[in-house]
C-alpha positions in Angstrom: -0.1 -3.2 -2.3 -1.5 -1.6 0.0 -1.7 -3.1 -4.3 -2.3 -2.2 -3.6 -2.4 0.7 -1.2 -4.4 -0.4 1.8 -6.3 -3.2 0.2 -9.1 -3.5 2.7 -9.9 0.2 2.3 -10.4 -0.5 -1.5 -13.2 -2.8 -0.6 -14.8 -0.9 2.3 -13.3 2.5 3.1 -13.1 2.9 6.9 -15.2 5.6 8.5 -13.3 8.7 9.4 -14.0 10.8 12.4 -11.9 13.9 13.1 -12.6 16.9 15.3 -12.8 20.4 13.8 -9.6 22.3 13.3 -7.4 19.3 14.4 -3.7 20.2 14.4 -1.2 17.6 15.6 2.5 18.1 16.2 3.7 14.9 18.0 7.1 13.2 17.7 6.7 9.6 16.5 9.4 7.0 16.5 10.2 5.5 13.1 12.0 2.2 12.4 15.7 2.9 12.5 17.2 -0.1 10.8 15.3 -0.6 7.6 17.3 -2.6 5.0 18.3 -0.8 1.8 15.6 -1.4 -0.8 16.6 -3.4 -3.9 15.2 -0.7 -6.1 16.3 -2.2 -9.4 13.3 -4.5 -9.1 10.9 -1.5 -9.5 10.6 -1.1 -13.3 8.1 1.0 -15.2 5.0 -1.0 -15.7 1.2 -0.8 -16.3 -0.8 -3.7 -14.9 -4.5 -4.6 -15.0 -5.6 -6.5 -11.9 -8.7 -8.7 -11.6 -10.4 -8.6 -8.2 -12.6 -11.4 -6.9 -14.1 -12.3 -3.5 -14.2 -15.8 -2.1 -16.9 -16.8 0.2 -16.7 -20.5 1.0 -16.8 -22.3 -2.4 -18.1 -19.2 -4.2 -15.8 -17.0 -6.3 -17.5 -13.7 -7.1 -16.2 -11.1 -9.6 -15.7 -8.0 -7.6 -14.0 -5.3 -9.7 -10.9 -4.2 -11.6 -7.8 -2.4 -10.5 -5.0 -0.7 -12.4 -1.5 -0.2 -11.1 1.3 1.7 -12.8 4.9 2.6 -12.0 6.9 5.2 -13.9 9.8 7.6 -13.5 8.8 11.3 -13.4 9.9 14.7 -12.1 7.8 15.7 -9.1 8.3 18.5 -6.7 11.6 19.2 -8.5 12.9 15.7 -7.9 13.4 12.6 -10.0 10.7 10.3 -8.5 9.0 7.0 -8.9 5.3 7.6 -9.4 3.1 4.7 -8.2 -0.6 4.9 -9.1 -3.4 2.6 -8.0 -7.0 2.8 -9.3 -9.8 0.6 -8.2 -13.4 0.3 -9.3 -15.8 -2.3 -7.8 -19.0 -3.6 -9.2 -20.8 -2.2 -6.1 -19.7 1.4 -7.0 -16.8 1.7 -4.6 -13.9 3.5 -6.2 -10.5 4.7 -5.1 -7.6 6.5 -6.8 -4.2 6.8 -5.1 -0.9 8.2 -6.2 2.4 8.3 -4.3 5.8 9.7 -5.3 8.9 8.1 -3.8 12.7 8.6 -4.0 13.8 6.0 -6.6 16.6 4.3 -4.6 15.7 4.7 -0.9 11.9 4.6 -1.5 11.7 7.6 0.9 8.2 9.0 0.4 7.9 12.5 -1.2 4.1 13.0 -1.5 0.9 11.0 -1.6 -2.6 11.8 -2.8 -5.5 9.5 -1.7 -9.1 9.7 -3.0 -12.0 7.4 -2.0 -15.6 7.8 -1.1 -14.9 8.7 2.5 -12.1 11.3 2.3 -9.4 12.9 0.2 -5.9 13.4 1.6 -2.7 15.0 0.5 0.5 14.3 2.5 3.9 16.0 1.9 7.0 14.3 3.4 9.8 16.7 4.2 12.5 14.8 6.1 11.3 14.3 9.7 8.3 16.7 9.1 5.1 15.3 7.6 2.2 17.5 6.6 -1.2 16.1 5.8 -4.4 17.9 4.5 -7.4 15.7 4.8 -11.0 16.5 3.7 -13.7 14.1 4.9 -16.7 13.9 2.6 -19.0 16.8 3.2 -16.7 18.5 5.8 -14.0 21.2 5.8 -10.3 20.5 5.3 -8.3 19.4 8.4 -4.6 19.6 8.8 -2.1 17.5 10.7 1.6 18.2 11.3 3.6 15.3 12.5 7.3 14.9 13.4 9.1 11.5 13.2 12.4 10.1 14.4 14.1 7.4 12.3 13.0 5.8 9.0 9.3 6.0 8.1 7.6 4.9 4.9 4.1 5.6 3.5 1.5 2.9 4.0 0.7 3.3 0.3 4.1 1.8 -0.6 4.1 -1.4 1.4 3.9 -3.5 -1.8 7.1 -1.8 -3.0 8.8 -2.5 0.4 8.1 -6.2 0.0 9.1 -6.3 -3.7 12.5 -4.7 -2.9 13.3 -6.7 0.2 16.0 -9.4 0.3 13.4 -12.1 0.0 14.2 -15.7 1.1 12.2 -18.2 3.1 12.2 -17.2 6.7 13.2 -13.5 6.1 11.1 -10.9 7.9 11.2 -7.3 8.7 9.1 -4.7 10.5 8.5 -1.2 9.1 6.8 1.9 10.5 4.1 3.0 8.0 2.4 6.4 7.9 -1.3 6.3 7.3 -2.2 9.9 8.0 -5.6 9.3 9.5 -6.2 11.1 12.8 -5.5 8.8 15.7 -4.0 6.3 13.2 -1.0 8.2 11.9 1.8 5.6 12.3 1.4 1.8 12.6 3.8 -1.1 12.4 3.7 -3.4 9.4 5.4 -6.8 9.7 6.4 -8.9 6.6 7.6 -12.5 6.7 8.4 -14.9 3.8 6.5 -18.1 4.7 7.4 -20.4 1.8 7.8 -20.8 -1.9 4.8 -22.1 -3.9 3.9 -22.6 -7.6 0.6 -21.0 -8.6 -1.3 -20.2 -11.8 -1.5 -16.5 -12.7 -4.7 -15.0 -14.1 -3.6 -16.1 -17.6 -3.0 -19.7 -16.5 0.8 -19.6 -16.6 2.5 -21.4 -13.7 4.7 -19.1 -11.7 7.1 -19.9 -8.8 6.4 -17.5 -6.0 7.6 -16.4 -2.6 4.5 -16.3 -0.3 4.9 -13.3 2.0 2.6 -12.7 5.0 2.0 -9.0 5.6 0.4 -8.1 8.9 -0.8 -4.6 8.5 -3.0 -2.3 10.6 -5.9 -2.9 8.3 -5.6 -6.7 8.2 -3.7 -9.8 7.1 -2.5 -10.1 3.5 -0.7 -12.9 1.7 1.4 -11.5 -1.1 2.7 -13.8 -4.0 5.8 -12.5 -5.7 7.5 -14.2 -8.7 10.9 -15.6 -7.7 12.0 -15.2 -11.3 11.4 -11.5 -11.9 9.9 -10.2 -8.6 6.6 -9.2 -10.1 3.4 -9.2 -8.1 1.3 -12.2 -9.0 -1.5 -12.4 -6.4 -2.6 -10.8 -3.1 -5.1 -12.5 -0.8 -6.6 -10.0 1.7 -8.4 -11.5 4.8 -9.3 -8.3 6.6 -13.0 -9.0 6.1 -14.1 -12.2 8.0 -17.0 -12.6 5.6 -14.9 -13.1 2.5 -11.3 -13.2 1.2 -10.6 -10.7 -1.5 -8.1 -11.7 -4.2 -6.1 -9.5 -6.5 -4.7 -11.3 -9.5 -2.1 -9.9 -11.9 
């Protein structure tokens, strides 16, 4: 999610360019009418995810991901801790953790690590503070003020999982990325249809198919209609290949 956390970056982390000593303090408008998340669908779990790339008729093993959800105390608050680890056969790795409020999914803190940068973001109401360290460079800091409801881009899978899903349902969220010049972008989700597919163990699962149009590309997210678990994500951000995450 984004599983999942910015899926296209897990495959090819985007280049990062920031000017020295950058400090930002700009009010940004958040989405004011986000639906209340159905947080009961976020249960503690540990998942192993196989990752393949499809290029024409070829299906190429690409890597393995691990995703976990658990309830913890973080920054003095009861939180949901959502962790994503990815390791590709070509050496690309990323490790992301986000802590969110258990019922509203309001972000508390995120920590992102990949081969391009490391970033720590603390969310304090309308004030967001990010420390970002590009590889081989000094730490930069960004201070951002938002108005309305804002979520972290790292939790877009959870926003889909906890939405009132039904064919035709859609919603737009404002998502915080925390990259200079790329802090807040809209993410649009729409339930296209229901479809029965085989999960990676061969079991047939009835799914909602959700189109997620994110800043980093188009994703199709398959969610079980029975228990709302993630089953598959198809990421088409790279025109050369479709990357598939299978639970």
